[in-house]
C-alpha positions in Angstrom: 5.0 -29.8 -1.9 3.5 -28.0 0.9 0.5 -29.6 2.5 -2.5 -27.7 2.8 -2.3 -24.8 0.3 -4.4 -22.6 -0.6 -4.4 -21.5 -4.3 -6.7 -19.0 -5.8 -7.2 -19.2 -9.4 -8.9 -15.5 -11.5 -9.2 -15.5 -14.7 -12.3 -15.4 -17.0 -11.8 -18.4 -18.7 -14.4 -21.0 -16.6 -12.9 -24.0 -18.9 -9.5 -23.3 -17.8 -10.8 -22.5 -13.8 -12.1 -25.9 -13.4 -9.4 -27.8 -15.7 -6.7 -26.0 -13.3 -8.6 -26.2 -10.9 -10.0 -29.9 -10.8 -5.5 -30.8 -11.3 -4.4 -29.3 -7.8 -7.1 -30.7 -6.1 -6.0 -34.1 -7.4 -2.3 -33.0 -6.9 -3.8 -32.6 -2.8 -4.4 -28.3 -3.2 -6.9 -26.2 -1.7 -8.7 -24.0 -5.0 -10.8 -21.5 -4.4 -11.1 -19.7 -8.4 -13.1 -16.4 -9.1 -14.0 -14.9 -12.6 -13.6 -11.4 -12.0 -11.3 -8.9 -9.4 -13.8 -8.1 -7.4 -14.4 -12.2 -6.9 -11.4 -12.2 -6.3 -10.7 -9.8 -4.0 -13.4 -10.7 -2.0 -12.0 -14.4 -1.4 -8.2 -12.6 -0.2 -10.2 -10.8 2.0 -11.7 -14.1 3.7 -10.1 -17.2 3.6 -6.5 -17.7 4.2 -4.8 -18.2 0.7 -0.8 -19.1 0.0 -0.7 -18.6 -4.1 -2.7 -16.5 -6.5 -2.5 -17.5 -10.2 -3.5 -14.0 -12.3 -4.2 -13.9 -15.9 -3.0 -10.9 -17.3 -6.9 -10.1 -19.3 -9.3 -9.5 -16.9 -12.6 -8.5 -16.9 -12.5 -4.8 -14.8 -9.3 -4.0 -14.5 -6.0 -6.1 -15.6 -4.0 -8.4 -13.8 -0.9 -6.0 -13.8 -3.2 -3.6 -11.3 -5.6 -5.8 -10.1 -1.5 -7.1 -8.8 -0.6 -3.7 -7.8 -4.0 -3.0 -5.8 -3.0 -6.1 -3.6 0.3 -5.8 -3.5 0.5 -3.8 0.0 -1.5 -5.9 1.9 -0.6 -9.1 0.6 2.6 -9.2 0.7 3.7 -12.9 1.4 1.2 -13.7 -1.1 2.9 -15.9 -3.8 1.3 -14.5 -6.9 2.7 -16.1 -10.8 1.2 -14.3 -13.5 -0.5 -15.3 -16.6 -0.5 -14.7 -20.2 -1.1 -16.1 -23.8 0.7 -12.9 -24.9 3.9 -13.7 -24.2 4.3 -9.8 -24.4 8.2 -9.8 -22.2 7.3 -5.7 -20.9 4.2 -7.2 -19.0 6.1 -9.9 -17.2 8.5 -7.6 -15.7 6.6 -5.1 -14.7 4.7 -7.6 -13.2 7.6 -9.1 -11.4 8.1 -5.4 -10.4 4.9 -5.5 -8.9 5.6 -8.0 -6.3 4.3 -11.3 -9.0 7.2 -14.2 -8.6 6.7 -15.9 -11.2 4.6 -16.2 -14.9 3.3 -19.3 -17.0 2.8 -18.4 -20.9 -0.2 -20.0 -21.9 -0.9 -22.5 -23.2 1.1 -24.6 -20.7 1.1 -28.0 -19.5 -1.1 -28.5 -16.1 2.2 -29.2 -14.5 3.9 -26.7 -15.3 1.5 -25.0 -12.5 2.9 -27.1 -10.1 6.9 -26.9 -10.7 6.0 -23.1 -10.4 4.1 -23.5 -7.4 6.9 -25.3 -6.2 9.6 -22.3 -7.2 7.6 -20.4 -5.3 7.9 -22.1 -2.2 11.5 -22.8 -2.7 11.7 -18.7 -2.9 9.5 -18.2 0.3 12.0 -20.3 2.4 15.8 -18.8 0.9 13.2 -14.7 1.8 12.1 -16.3 5.5 16.0 -17.4 5.8 17.5 -14.8 4.4 15.4 -12.4 7.1 16.6 -14.3 9.8 20.1 -13.5 8.9 18.5 -10.0 8.8 19.7 -9.6 5.2 16.6 -7.9 3.7 16.8 -5.0 6.2 17.0 -1.8 4.8 20.1 -1.5 4.8 21.5 -4.6 3.6 24.9 -6.2 5.8 28.8 -5.8 4.9 28.7 -8.5 2.8 25.7 -6.8 0.3 26.8 -3.0 0.6 23.3 -1.9 -1.1 23.0 1.4 1.4 20.4 3.5 0.9 16.8 4.7 2.1 15.2 6.0 -0.8 12.5 4.8 -3.3 14.7 4.1 -5.5 16.8 1.8 -3.8 13.8 0.2 -1.6 12.9 -1.0 -5.5 16.2 -2.3 -6.6 16.4 -4.5 -3.6 13.1 -5.5 -4.3 13.9 -6.5 -7.6 17.2 -8.1 -6.2 15.3 -10.7 -4.5 12.6 -11.3 -7.0 15.1 -12.6 -9.4 17.4 -13.9 -6.6 15.1 -16.7 -6.7 14.8 -17.5 -10.2 18.6 -18.5 -10.1 18.7 -19.3 -14.0 17.1 -15.7 -15.2 20.1 -14.0 -17.4 19.7 -9.8 -15.5 20.9 -6.4 -17.2 22.1 -4.0 -14.7 22.1 -0.6 -16.6 24.1 3.0 -14.6 26.4 5.5 -14.7 29.9 4.4 -13.8 29.9 4.2 -9.8 26.6 3.4 -9.1 27.4 -0.1 -8.5 26.3 -2.4 -10.1 28.7 -5.2 -9.1 28.1 -5.1 -5.8 24.0 -5.4 -7.5 25.2 -8.5 -9.4 27.4 -9.9 -6.1 23.4 -9.7 -4.5 21.6 -11.0 -6.8 24.3 -14.4 -6.7 24.5 -14.4 -2.5 20.9 -14.6 -2.5 20.5 -17.4 -5.0 20.7 -21.2 -4.4 24.0 -20.8 -6.4 25.6 -18.6 -3.3 27.9 -21.6 -2.6 29.4 -21.5 -6.2 31.6 -18.6 -7.5 30.7 -15.5 -8.5 33.0 -14.6 -11.1 33.8 -10.9 -12.4 35.0 -10.3 -16.2 35.6 -6.7 -17.3 34.3 -7.1 -21.3 36.7 -4.4 -22.6 39.8 -5.9 -20.8 39.5 -9.0 -23.3 41.2 -8.6 -26.6 39.4 -10.5 -29.1 41.5 -12.9 -30.4 41.6 -14.3 -26.7 38.2 -14.1 -25.8 38.1 -18.1 -26.9 40.8 -18.9 -24.8 40.3 -17.6 -21.5 36.2 -18.2 -21.7 36.2 -21.8 -22.7 39.9 -22.8 -22.1 41.8 -25.2 -24.5 42.9 -28.8 -25.1 46.4 -29.5 -24.4 48.2 -29.2 -27.6 45.7 -27.3 -29.8 48.4 -24.4 -30.1 51.9 -24.0 -29.6 51.5 -22.9 -25.8 48.8 -25.0 -24.7 51.0 -27.8 -22.8 48.1 -28.6 -20.7 44.5 -28.9 -20.6 43.4 -25.5 -19.0 39.6 -24.7 -17.6 38.0 -21.3 -18.8 36.0 -19.4 -17.5 32.9 -20.7 -18.2 34.4 -24.2 -16.6 35.0 -21.9 -13.5 31.9 -20.0 -13.5 29.8 -23.6 -13.2 27.0 -23.8 -10.9 28.3 -20.3 -9.8 27.4 -16.8 -11.3 29.5 -14.9 -14.3 29.4 -11.4 -14.0 30.1 -9.2 -16.8 30.7 -6.0 -16.8 30.4 -3.7 -19.3 29.4 -6.2 -22.1 28.5 -3.1 -24.3 32.9 -3.1 -25.6 32.2 -6.8 -26.7 32.9 -7.3 -30.0 30.2 -8.7 -32.2 33.0 -11.8 -33.2 32.7 -12.6 -29.5 28.7 -11.8 -28.5 27.9 -14.6 -31.1 30.0 -17.2 -29.8 28.4 -15.3 -25.6 24.6 -16.1 -27.1 25.5 -19.7 -28.6 26.4 -20.2 -24.1 23.1 -18.3 -23.1 20.7 -20.4 -25.4 22.6 -24.5 -25.6 24.0 -24.1 -22.1 27.2 -26.5 -24.1 30.6 -25.2 -24.1 33.6 -27.1 -26.3 37.8 -26.0 -25.7 40.3 -24.5 -28.0 40.5 -27.9 -30.0 38.7 -30.2 -28.2 35.1 -31.2 -30.2 33.3 -32.6 -27.4 30.7 -30.7 -26.1 30.3 -30.1 -22.1 26.9 -28.8 -20.5 27.6 -26.1 -17.8 25.1 -24.3 -15.4 25.3 -21.1 -14.9 23.3 -18.0 -14.4 25.0 -14.8 -16.7 24.4 -11.5 -15.0 25.4 -8.3 -17.8 25.9 -4.5 -16.9 26.7 -1.3 -19.2 27.0 2.2 -18.7 26.2 2.7 -22.6 23.0 2.8 -24.2 22.1 -0.8 -25.6 18.8 -0.6 -27.5 21.2 3.0 -29.2 23.5 0.4 -30.4 21.2 -2.3 -31.4 19.9 0.1 -33.8 23.4 0.8 -34.9 24.1 -2.1 -35.4 27.1 -2.0 -33.4 25.5 -4.3 -30.6 24.0 -7.6 -32.0 19.8 -7.9 -30.7 19.2 -11.3 -30.6 22.0 -11.2 -27.7 20.5 -8.0 -26.6 16.8 -9.7 -26.1 18.6 -12.4 -24.4 20.0 -10.6 -21.6 17.4 -7.6 -21.5 14.9 -10.9 -19.8 15.4 -9.2 -16.5 16.5 -5.9 -16.6 17.4 -3.2 -13.4 17.7 -0.1 -13.4 20.8 2.2 -10.8 19.6 5.4 -10.6 23.1 8.2 -10.3 23.1 9.5 -7.0 22.5 12.9 -7.7 18.7 11.5 -8.6 18.6 10.2 -4.6 20.4 12.9 -2.6 18.4 11.1 -0.4 20.3 8.3 -0.1 23.7 10.7 0.6 24.0 11.1 4.4 23.3 7.1 5.1 25.9 6.3 2.3 28.5 8.9 3.8 27.8 7.4 7.7 28.5 3.9 6.3 31.7 5.1 4.8 32.6 7.0 7.1 32.4 4.5 10.1 33.8 1.6 7.4 37.3 3.8 6.8 37.4 4.9 10.1 37.5 1.2 10.7 39.9 0.3 8.1 42.8 2.7 9.4 42.4 2.8 13.0 41.3 6.2 13.7 40.8 7.8 17.0 37.9 10.3 15.2 34.7 10.2 17.7 32.9 12.8 16.3 31.7 14.2 12.9 30.3 17.7 12.3 27.0 17.6 11.5 27.4 20.1 8.9 29.3 17.8 6.5 26.8 15.3 5.6 23.9 18.4 4.8 26.1 20.1 2.8 27.2 17.5 0.7 23.4 17.2 -0.6 24.7 20.7 -2.7 27.6 18.2 -4.6 26.0 16.8 -8.2 28.7 13.0 -8.0 29.3 13.0 -11.4 31.2 9.2 -10.2 28.3 8.7 -7.9 28.8 6.4 -5.5 32.3 5.6 -5.9 32.9 9.1 -5.9 31.4 9.6 -3.1 32.9 7.1 -1.4 36.5 7.9 -2.5 36.8 11.9 -1.1 35.2 10.0 2.2 38.2 7.4 2.8 40.4 10.6 1.7 39.1 12.8 4.6 39.7 10.1 7.4 43.1 9.4 6.1 44.3 12.8 6.2 42.1 13.2 9.7 44.4 12.7 12.6 41.9 14.6 15.0 38.7 12.7 17.8 37.0 15.1 15.3 36.2 15.0 11.9 35.9 18.5 9.9 34.9 20.5 7.4 38.3 21.4 6.4 39.6 18.5 5.3 37.2 18.5 2.3 37.2 21.7 1.5 40.6 21.3 -0.6 38.7 19.5 -2.6 36.1 22.2 -3.4 33.0 20.0 -2.3 31.1 22.3 -0.7 30.9 24.7 -3.7 32.0 22.6 -6.7 34.7 23.5 -8.4 35.9 26.9 -9.9 36.2 25.6 -13.1 33.2 24.8 -13.2 31.3 27.5 -11.9 33.8 29.9 -14.5 32.5 28.2 -17.6 28.6 28.1 -16.2 28.8 31.8 -15.9 30.3 32.0 -19.2 28.2 29.4 -20.9 30.4 27.3 -22.3 30.0 24.3 -24.9 33.1 23.8 -26.0 33.6 19.5 -25.0 37.0 19.9 -25.2 37.2 22.3 -21.5 34.0 20.3 -20.2 36.4 17.1 -20.6 39.5 19.5 -19.8 37.3 19.9 -16.4 36.2 16.2 -16.0 39.8 15.0 -15.8 41.1 18.0 -13.2 37.7 17.0 -11.2 38.3 13.1 -11.6 42.5 13.6 -10.4 41.1 15.9 -7.1 39.2 13.9 -5.9 41.3 10.6 -6.2 44.2 12.6 -4.7 45.9 13.0 -8.0 46.3 9.0 -8.4 46.0 8.4 -12.7 44.8 4.6 -11.7 41.9 5.8 -9.5 41.0 9.1 -11.6 40.8 6.5 -14.9 38.2 4.6 -12.9 36.4 7.4 -12.2 36.5 8.6 -15.7 35.2 4.7 -17.0 38.6 4.8 -18.8 41.6 2.8 -19.3 44.8 4.2 -17.5 46.3 4.4 -21.2 43.2 6.5 -22.0 43.7 9.0 -19.4 47.9 9.1 -20.3 47.4 10.2 -23.7 44.3 13.3 -22.4 46.7 14.2 -19.8 49.0 15.0 -22.9 47.0 16.1 -25.3 45.8 18.6 -22.3 48.9 19.0 -20.5 47.8 18.8 -17.3 50.1 18.1 -14.6 50.3 15.7 -12.3 50.9 16.8 -8.6 53.4 14.7 -6.3 
């Protein structure tokens, strides 16, 4: 416990305030209490307060509204939200507006002390991170959360908050190419788990029949080719972070096994009846509508609610175009250095003209476009002509024709999307498949279906 910490309790129940105040005073804290937001604001203005316990249900205004009111003025105030109604939507909303922890009423008094200690740890991590420069408007190269939009600033804020609560599951949603894995890595690197492993797994690549062996490992002799004991992904990720990408593609039989690990924190290898405890944070990501899949009974509701405890939504690049110039500068510098190009200057018009393009492949598409242009450029000036061949300043001719004709034919639209992806990827089928968020084999089938040839 830090010495001489000042705590404010804002709750309309006098008996509750007295009980918590007495406990915290006995634990060595200095305590102020208020029965309404007006009194609490007076105390915040006149006293130095480190921690605030705020109830959701208050007179004058609700706790979320009060939190929003004080968030900007007191950015280093550690806020613990209290609710007797167990509404997780309120908890998530509170954390978006600056709360660092929450307590469900009724709770044991020692849980208040534990919550305060968690906040102290979080604030220590935050100060250390700030001293290293990782919480600036653009993260350093280890994080790559680049952008200046309000949406990206909010995502950084959410990353910092959830990183300080290192056992909570996180669900990251967004279109393909928006940077979901980068967000997951940032959560890991800012948490107390940062010195242990970050293991990314694409759920769509693991066959159902190999799931248990891959995730839980096996004991020697458990099946014909099991010649020695082998750890699974869960054991390898112990004390670290397991990132499950494309969680919506996980089969339901596999979902039930994952749910059990989340709930019990235990695993057993194939052929071994002894259980082993694992300490892992599970972060998942998807570009699918999991809520819709739950309604269609394609995804387990109980697993969804476990994974959706804390959620980060990444908007597509077309909805945050102010990030395009920042990303452009970042990728240009990155690829000039990577390929050792003699480029000393970039035509100003390039970045501004890219603002007119809707990047369906999001940040990944923009990155691929810039990488290709840098590879092609052997001059000291990067000019527009390195981009014109891909029709990025006027959209593709095929798309324009479709818009003129008002075509709603899904086959035509899919064919044009494939052609655009191939153009962006320089006719590299693996990269094009990544942009389209399909497998290489699926792309081959579609190329044959639409009789699309690959340029050599």
